[in-house]
PAVEX-442457 format. One record per residue (C-alpha): y, z, x; residue in three letters. Coordinates in pm, whole numbers, padded with zeros to 5 digits, always signed. Layout:
REM PAVEX-442457
YZXALA/...
***
This chain:
REM PAVEX-442457
+07327-00817+02797MET/+07601-00997+02983TYR/+07820-00960+03279GLU/+08192-00989+03271ALA/+08477-00971+03529THR/+08838-01022+03574THR/+08924-01290+03847GLU/+09136-01160+04112LEU/+09359-01325+04358PRO/+09204-01378+04706THR/+09488-01181+04859ARG/+09425-00893+04626ALA/+09088-00868+04746TYR/+09180-00893+05073ASP/+09436-00612+05080SER/+09136-00347+04998VAL/+08967-00187+05259ASN/+08597-00217+05317GLU/+08476+00087+05136THR/+08628-00056+04835THR/+08472-00392+04876LYS/+08150-00208+04936SER/+08184-00033+04589ALA/+08285-00335+04411GLN/+07984-00542+04508ARG/+07731-00551+04250ASP/+07383-00485+04460ALA/+07051-00442+04288MET/+07067-00060+04339LEU/+07437-00007+04317ALA/+07634+00184+04026PRO/+07738-00091+03787ARG/+08029-00042+03513PHE/+07947-00104+03146TYR/+08080-00188+02822THR/+07891-00184+02480THR/+07922-00218+02091ASP/+08199+00018+01990PHE/+08176-00005+01633ALA/+07802+00117+01653ALA/+07907+00409+01848VAL/+08164+00492+01592ASP/+07892+00502+01331ALA/+07705+00804+01520LEU/+07646+01076+01275LYS/+07599+01459+01346ILE/+07329+01603+01118THR/+07363+01930+00934PRO/+07053+02053+01135ASP/+07222+01972+01468ASN/+07577+02059+01386ARG/+07582+02426+01509GLN/+07445+02301+01843MET/+07708+02043+01867TRP/+07975+02248+01753ASP/+07879+02494+02036ASP/+07851+02227+02320ILE/+08224+02117+02204LEU/+08336+02431+02200ALA/+08201+02461+02583GLU/+08404+02130+02681PHE/+08720+02273+02512ARG/+08680+02623+02703ARG/+08644+02371+03025ASP/+08465+02592+03238PRO/+08536+02399+03561ASN/+08896+02339+03490LYS/+08983+02546+03822ASP/+08709+02444+04008HIS/+08779+02106+04183PHE/+09039+02230+04399LYS/+09031+02226+04795ARG/+09059+02487+05023ASN/+09092+02569+05379ALA/+08743+02451+05441ASP/+08854+02090+05383PHE/+09136+02127+05676ASP/+08835+02128+05930ALA/+08824+01862+06213ASP/+08546+01630+06104PHE/+08643+01381+06387SER/+08349+01507+06610THR/+08100+01433+06331MET/+07817+01248+06457ASP/+07921+00833+06397PRO/+07562+00783+06230SER/+07596+01077+06001LEU/+07957+01005+05906ARG/+07851+00616+05810GLU/+07550+00794+05598GLN/+07781+01063+05437PHE/+08033+00762+05333ILE/+07778+00561+05214ASP/+07654+00870+05004PHE/+08018+00940+04885LEU/+08077+00558+04774VAL/+07765+00546+04577SER/+07898+00880+04407SER/+08234+00822+04331VAL/+08131+00450+04205THR/+07874+00631+03959ALA/+08136+00878+03856GLU/+08432+00657+03806PHE/+08192+00429+03605SER/+08107+00688+03352GLY/+08487+00777+03322CYS/+08615+00413+03243ILE/+08325+00368+02986LEU/+08398+00721+02825TYR/+08778+00656+02821ALA/+08736+00314+02659GLU/+08485+00454+02373ILE/+08751+00712+02307LYS/+08998+00457+02294LYS/+08824+00217+02047ARG/+08636+00465+01805ILE/+08786+00663+01521LYS/+08468+00899+01441ASN/+08610+01278+01543PRO/+08305+01427+01670ASP/+08188+01152+01896VAL/+08566+01066+01990ARG/+08647+01404+02116GLU/+08331+01426+02309LEU/+08380+01108+02505PHE/+08739+01226+02569GLY/+08595+01535+02738PHE/+08353+01349+02928MET/+08590+01105+03059SER/+08815+01414+03182ARG/+08502+01534+03371ASP/+08389+01212+03522GLU/+08739+01131+03613GLY/+08773+01479+03810ARG/+08465+01444+03960HIS/+08572+01081+04111ALA/+08923+01212+04231GLY/+08737+01521+04406PHE/+08475+01284+04587ILE/+08760+01027+04661ASN/+08981+01285+04820HIS/+08714+01337+05071THR/+08663+00978+05131LEU/+09044+00975+05199ASN/+08989+01258+05481ASP/+08777+00978+05642PHE/+09055+00729+05597ASP/+08830+00520+05377VAL/+08921+00639+05029ALA/+08818+00372+04731VAL/+09083+00202+04536ASP/+08975+00300+04207LEU/+09250+00084+04044SER/+09136-00235+04198PHE/+08767-00147+04120LEU/+08875-00105+03731THR/+08976-00469+03767LYS/+08749-00631+04004ALA/+08401-00496+03895LYS/+08183-00646+03672LYS/+08107-00509+03348TYR/+07783-00534+03190THR/+07723-00501+02819PHE/+07453-00267+02695PHE/+07331-00185+02346GLN/+07450+00134+02239PRO/+07113+00273+02250LYS/+07042+00179+02619PHE/+07375+00366+02680ILE/+07238+00657+02512TYR/+06910+00667+02714TYR/+07080+00585+03059ALA/+07370+00819+03026THR/+07161+01092+02909TYR/+06898+01029+03215LEU/+07188+00984+03462SER/+07361+01316+03396GLU/+07040+01533+03395LYS/+06912+01379+03706ILE/+07252+01404+03839GLY/+07229+01771+03782TYR/+06870+01787+03928ALA/+06993+01641+04249ARG/+07315+01869+04290TYR/+07122+02193+04227ILE/+06851+02061+04480THR/+07089+01988+04730ILE/+07298+02317+04663TYR/+06970+02544+04684ARG/+06862+02364+05007ASN/+07189+02457+05171PHE/+07173+02804+05041GLU/+06869+02840+05230GLN/+06988+02633+05534LYS/+07355+02685+05587PRO/+07366+02558+05919ASP/+07289+02206+05780LYS/+07585+02196+05547ARG/+07807+01984+05741PHE/+08090+01938+05494HIS/+08230+02203+05239PRO/+08200+01968+04940ILE/+07844+02056+04890PHE/+07984+02424+04821LYS/+08106+02275+04499TRP/+07775+02136+04370PHE/+07665+02452+04194GLU/+07927+02473+03953ASN/+07971+02086+03945TRP/+07614+02010+03834CYS/+07690+02236+03509LEU/+07915+01940+03368ASP/+07652+01723+03444GLU/+07388+01919+03242PHE/+07644+01985+02957ARG/+07712+01622+02922HIS/+07334+01551+02910GLY/+07291+01819+02638GLU/+07565+01636+02405ALA/+07390+01322+02435PHE/+07046+01502+02337ALA/+07185+01628+02032VAL/+07349+01285+01961LEU/+07003+01136+01990MET/+06870+01386+01775ARG/+07120+01347+01478SER/+07037+00964+01512ASN/+06643+00975+01534PRO/+06612+00614+01483GLU/+06669+00577+01863PHE/+06360+00806+01935LEU/+06111+00626+01708GLU/+05911+00322+01685GLY/+05961+00040+01950ARG/+06237+00238+02096ASN/+06003+00451+02262ARG/+05922+00161+02472LEU/+06259+00135+02589TRP/+06267+00510+02675ILE/+05967+00496+02895ARG/+06121+00171+03063PHE/+06457+00361+03117PHE/+06294+00654+03271LEU/+06066+00464+03492LEU/+06380+00250+03600ALA/+06621+00559+03673VAL/+06306+00730+03861PHE/+06223+00398+04061CYS/+06587+00327+04154THR/+06636+00697+04254MET/+06338+00699+04470TYR/+06393+00353+04647VAL/+06760+00445+04720ARG/+06684+00793+04861ASP/+06425+00673+05050HIS/+06635+00403+05241ALA/+06864+00697+05331ARG/+06577+00915+05465ALA/+06793+00971+05778PRO/+07061+01142+05575PHE/+06846+01359+05410PHE/+06686+01454+05744ALA/+07047+01575+05855GLN/+07067+01779+05570MET/+06732+01953+05650GLY/+06545+01795+05369MET/+06243+01596+05360ASP/+06314+01295+05122VAL/+05970+01274+04972GLU/+05969+01662+04859ASP/+06352+01596+04758PHE/+06261+01314+04528ASP/+05966+01475+04393ARG/+06140+01794+04289ARG/+06456+01617+04147VAL/+06202+01348+03929ILE/+05988+01626+03802ALA/+06270+01842+03705LEU/+06451+01561+03522THR/+06118+01467+03363ASN/+06042+01824+03253LEU/+06433+01856+03112ILE/+06387+01499+02933SER/+06112+01654+02697ARG/+06371+01811+02490GLN/+06471+01492+02323VAL/+06244+01205+02442PHE/+05913+01209+02259PRO/+05743+01075+02563HIS/+05819+01135+02929THR/+05610+01056+03246ILE/+05308+01201+03357ASN/+05452+01333+03720THR/+05120+01543+03783ASP/+04912+01167+03854ASP/+04891+01099+04225PRO/+04891+00755+04124GLU/+05261+00760+03979PHE/+05389+00882+04322TRP/+05164+00617+04522ALA/+05297+00336+04309LEU/+05646+00450+04349LEU/+05584+00464+04743ASP/+05444+00122+04689THR/+05787+00007+04549MET/+05979+00165+04833TRP/+05774+00002+05095LYS/+05804-00339+04939ASN/+06161-00289+04899THR/+06230-00192+05283ASP/+05999-00475+05392ALA/+06239-00709+05157MET/+06528-00574+05371ARG/+06361-00634+05689LYS/+06279-01015+05594ALA/+06636-01080+05483GLU/+06765-00977+05795GLU/+06543-01197+06005GLN/+06647-01519+05782GLY/+06461-01851+05788GLY/+06262-02033+05543LEU/+05945-01817+05548PHE/+06180-01502+05527SER/+06293-01632+05195LYS/+05933-01673+05043VAL/+05825-01314+05200LYS/+06091-01172+04990VAL/+06007-01386+04675LEU/+05634-01236+04694ALA/+05771-00911+04766LEU/+06005-00927+04464LYS/+05730-01015+04246ALA/+05507-00746+04403ALA/+05742-00485+04268ASN/+05750-00650+03917VAL/+05369-00596+03924VAL/+05409-00251+04057THR/+05659-00150+03768PHE/+05445-00292+03500VAL/+05152-00096+03664ARG/+05385+00212+03637LEU/+05483+00122+03285TYR/+05113+00074+03157LEU/+05015+00418+03282ARG/+04978+00658+02986PRO/+05289+00847+02900PRO/+05309+01254+02839HIS/+05345+01291+02500LYS/+05422+01676+02465GLN/+05786+01712+02349ALA/+05983+02042+02331LEU/+06069+02177+01970PRO/+06364+01990+01853ALA/+06605+02307+01790ASP/+06562+02354+02185VAL/+06880+02378+02387ARG/+06789+02354+02759MET/+06939+02588+02981GLN/+07022+02503+03362PRO/+06706+02594+03582THR/+06555+02593+03896TRP/
***
């Protein structure tokens, strides 16, 4: 793994807004941009036993069920200038993280399409880049309503690119798409029950939107099942690592935004438990081992990681030598906590290989 970036003149950096600078920074929990071994991606195959499912998924991509979905209506003409300043700040932070993640996928998928010749895989990544670009543009239009749109062209040049082995791309992308589905549908269902808490119309788009995320994950499930070496042997240890890394990152990041979830009428703990459990269940369609989310110790360790991270933030704000030592100790404690999570016995009941999951909840 390595990181690379294009050096930009200071003048170029100074000319963009603070929102773009925030999206450009590579904080520990912030979405990243990736590159990979394109020749290895080009060598992927679709086995005969997975061909029908693969063709069905690509046919859905060609039909493009959401081609007319991401269009704004009169709801977006409302006056949001009276939004509570604290909620506005939290909402913008949520949108910036989302647009960075969506645009990251758009850039990676477009580059893969450009660099490979495999017709099956090339077509898939072209469709996925289309979808993620559409999502990013829709979010950025909302940011523009607040005069804080992210300069996506600047981000393409300024953001660091992290090299991931292809299998890591498959694990991480599959999980990000499925957890994205679980998050969007959970937020959408919440607002169905509490429409008075829906403070912005963008949330009305989440139901159909999340089906794009679900479809992306299904395609990666077929890719991995057609190339089973990514699911066997020591790779099972990597799968467990990525499952935990994604769950831990989401749990810590969401708990840092607890007031924002409260504004939406949700308890962040309940939200994370629902999303993680649903994502873990869906992941059984492809991963031979998943996480035992029924064990109370799993949630207790996630909470420990969040509390350590929150204490780190407070210590960093205080400054001074003692605070630096405290931060190092807390980072070490989080490493130990993650190891404890990793060493817990996995859940080993996978679903039949020919199952294609359907959107649920």
